[in-house]
N, CA, C and O atoms as a DFTB+ gen file, in Angstrom:
204 C
 N C O
     1  1       0.818      -1.198       0.000
     2  2       0.000       0.000       0.000
     3  2       0.862       1.263       0.000
     4  3       0.480       2.288      -0.564
     5  1       2.025       1.175       0.637
     6  2       2.896       2.351       0.685
     7  2       3.501       2.654      -0.697
     8  3       3.937       3.774      -0.962
     9  1       3.519       1.640      -1.564
    10  2       4.013       1.867      -2.924
    11  2       3.102       2.820      -3.689
    12  3       3.573       3.598      -4.518
    13  1       1.814       2.764      -3.417
    14  2       0.869       3.642      -4.109
    15  2       1.076       5.104      -3.739
    16  3       0.784       5.994      -4.538
    17  1       1.575       5.357      -2.538
    18  2       1.812       6.727      -2.111
    19  2       2.891       7.365      -2.988
    20  3       2.880       8.578      -3.197
    21  1       3.808       6.569      -3.494
    22  2       4.866       7.071      -4.363
    23  2       4.457       7.005      -5.827
    24  3       4.704       7.945      -6.582
    25  1       3.837       5.909      -6.233
    26  2       3.549       5.685      -7.648
    27  2       2.469       6.605      -8.206
    28  3       2.558       7.009      -9.365
    29  1       1.468       6.943      -7.429
    30  2       0.388       7.798      -7.937
    31  2       0.895       9.203      -8.257
    32  3       0.598       9.703      -9.342
    33  1       1.644       9.870      -7.373
    34  2       2.174      11.191      -7.764
    35  2       3.150      11.131      -8.934
    36  3       3.180      12.042      -9.761
    37  1       3.949      10.068      -9.012
    38  2       4.876       9.927     -10.135
    39  2       4.096       9.779     -11.432
    40  3       4.452      10.395     -12.437
    41  1       3.049       8.980     -11.430
    42  2       2.235       8.792     -12.629
    43  2       1.538      10.090     -13.021
    44  3       1.463      10.418     -14.205
    45  1       1.030      10.827     -12.044
    46  2       0.383      12.108     -12.346
    47  2       1.391      13.112     -12.909
    48  3       1.074      13.856     -13.838
    49  1       2.590      13.135     -12.356
    50  2       3.620      14.040     -12.864
    51  2       4.004      13.688     -14.296
    52  3       4.104      14.580     -15.139
    53  1       4.219      12.418     -14.586
    54  2       4.582      12.008     -15.945
    55  2       3.458      12.271     -16.934
    56  3       3.714      12.677     -18.067
    57  1       2.229      12.049     -16.525
    58  2       1.088      12.348     -17.390
    59  2       0.980      13.832     -17.680
    60  3       0.709      14.225     -18.815
    61  1       1.192      14.673     -16.650
    62  2       1.171      16.122     -16.840
    63  2       2.303      16.590     -17.736
    64  3       2.117      17.479     -18.567
    65  1       3.485      15.991     -17.569
    66  2       4.617      16.357     -18.425
    67  2       4.338      15.988     -19.882
    68  3       4.671      16.750     -20.789
    69  1       3.731      14.829     -20.107
    70  2       3.371      14.432     -21.465
    71  2       2.325      15.360     -22.067
    72  3       2.396      15.694     -23.250
    73  1       1.365      15.772     -21.265
    74  2       0.338      16.693     -21.739
    75  2       0.940      18.049     -22.084
    76  3       0.591      18.644     -23.104
    77  1       1.842      18.541     -21.237
    78  2       2.503      19.814     -21.522
    79  2       3.359      19.736     -22.790
    80  3       3.394      20.688     -23.571
    81  1       4.038      18.626     -22.998
    82  2       4.841      18.454     -24.203
    83  2       3.949      18.438     -25.450
    84  3       4.302      19.012     -26.480
    85  1       2.803      17.783     -25.349
    86  2       1.867      17.738     -26.473
    87  2       1.301      19.122     -26.777
    88  3       1.201      19.512     -27.941
    89  1       0.933      19.860     -25.739
    90  2       0.399      21.207     -25.953
    91  2       1.462      22.140     -26.521
    92  3       1.151      22.994     -27.352
    93  1       2.710      21.988     -26.087
    94  2       3.799      22.789     -26.650
    95  2       3.959      22.486     -28.138
    96  3       4.150      23.397     -28.944
    97  1       3.880      21.193     -28.504
    98  2       4.022      20.816     -29.911
    99  2       2.880      21.394     -30.745
   100  3       3.101      21.811     -31.882
   101  1       1.679      21.426     -30.205
   102  2       0.552      22.015     -30.929
   103  2       0.760      23.509     -31.151
   104  3       0.533      24.011     -32.252
   105  1       1.190      24.219     -30.115
   106  2       1.353      25.674     -30.209
   107  2       2.534      26.073     -31.091
   108  3       2.516      27.144     -31.697
   109  1       3.549      25.233     -31.171
   110  2       4.726      25.600     -31.961
   111  2       4.595      25.195     -33.424
   112  3       5.521      25.424     -34.202
   113  1       3.463      24.594     -33.824
   114  2       3.218      24.307     -35.235
   115  2       3.787      22.986     -35.720
   116  3       3.999      22.821     -36.921
   117  1       4.035      22.061     -34.845
   118  2       4.605      20.781     -35.248
   119  2       3.632      19.959     -36.099
   120  3       4.063      19.105     -36.874
   121  1       2.338      20.205     -35.963
   122  2       1.343      19.405     -36.666
   123  2       0.674      20.173     -37.806
   124  3      -0.388      19.767     -38.276
   125  1       1.272      21.269     -38.256
   126  2       0.658      22.089     -39.291
   127  2       0.688      21.428     -40.667
   128  3      -0.313      21.456     -41.382
   129  1       1.810      20.841     -41.044
   130  2       1.977      20.304     -42.393
   131  2       2.300      18.818     -42.309
   132  3       3.462      18.425     -42.413
   133  1       1.280      17.999     -42.123
   134  2       1.500      16.568     -41.956
   135  2       1.835      15.873     -43.270
   136  3       2.577      14.891     -43.278
   137  1       1.296      16.371     -44.382
   138  2       1.521      15.723     -45.675
   139  2       2.737      16.265     -46.407
   140  3       3.197      15.645     -47.365
   141  1       3.260      17.383     -45.992
   142  2       4.373      18.010     -46.704
   143  2       5.610      17.141     -46.754
   144  3       6.206      16.981     -47.819
   145  1       6.008      16.578     -45.633
   146  2       7.210      15.743     -45.605
   147  2       6.997      14.461     -46.392
   148  3       7.919      13.975     -47.047
   149  1       5.812      13.917     -46.336
   150  2       5.530      12.683     -47.060
   151  2       5.577      12.909     -48.569
   152  3       6.028      12.034     -49.309
   153  1       5.120      14.061     -49.030
   154  2       5.128      14.347     -50.460
   155  2       6.467      14.900     -50.926
   156  3       6.831      14.729     -52.089
   157  1       7.197      15.552     -50.050
   158  2       8.471      16.167     -50.421
   159  2       9.491      15.130     -50.862
   160  3      10.335      15.416     -51.711
   161  1       9.426      13.932     -50.296
   162  2      10.392      12.895     -50.659
   163  2      10.153      12.381     -52.081
   164  3      11.055      11.815     -52.699
   165  1       8.953      12.575     -52.590
   166  2       8.621      12.097     -53.932
   167  2       8.988      13.093     -55.030
   168  3       9.014      12.726     -56.205
   169  1       9.267      14.322     -54.677
   170  2       9.578      15.357     -55.667
   171  2      11.035      15.210     -56.099
   172  3      11.947      15.189     -55.273
   173  1      11.229      15.109     -57.415
   174  2      12.580      15.011     -57.949
   175  2      13.206      16.393     -58.032
   176  3      12.597      17.333     -58.543
   177  1      14.411      16.506     -57.533
   178  2      15.146      17.757     -57.636
   179  2      16.130      17.633     -58.800
   180  3      16.744      16.586     -59.007
   181  1      16.264      18.713     -59.545
   182  2      17.195      18.694     -60.659
   183  2      18.618      18.807     -60.122
   184  3      18.917      19.644     -59.270
   185  1      19.479      17.948     -60.641
   186  2      20.859      17.980     -60.198
   187  2      21.634      18.971     -61.058
   188  3      21.394      19.099     -62.259
   189  1      22.554      19.657     -60.425
   190  2      23.408      20.619     -61.121
   191  2      24.803      20.022     -61.165
   192  3      25.384      19.679     -60.135
   193  1      25.337      19.902     -62.395
   194  2      26.692      19.364     -62.549
   195  2      27.716      20.388     -62.065
   196  3      27.617      21.570     -62.395
   197  1      28.669      19.951     -61.306
   198  2      29.687      20.823     -60.735
   199  2      31.019      20.679     -61.492
   200  3      32.080      20.770     -60.874
   201  1      30.986      20.458     -62.814
   202  2      32.219      20.264     -63.589
   203  2      32.899      21.536     -63.906
   204  3      33.947      21.531     -64.552
């Protein structure tokens, strides 16, 4: 039973830290362009010869 006295606050702290990290990612624009990176890899770039 004494283990719960330690584990419950630790779990609440980790959950709060995860929530804060998620909210920070939302506010900083991490989820704005979800398809851009997936499509960017398919675009061919023209190579420039360096001769």
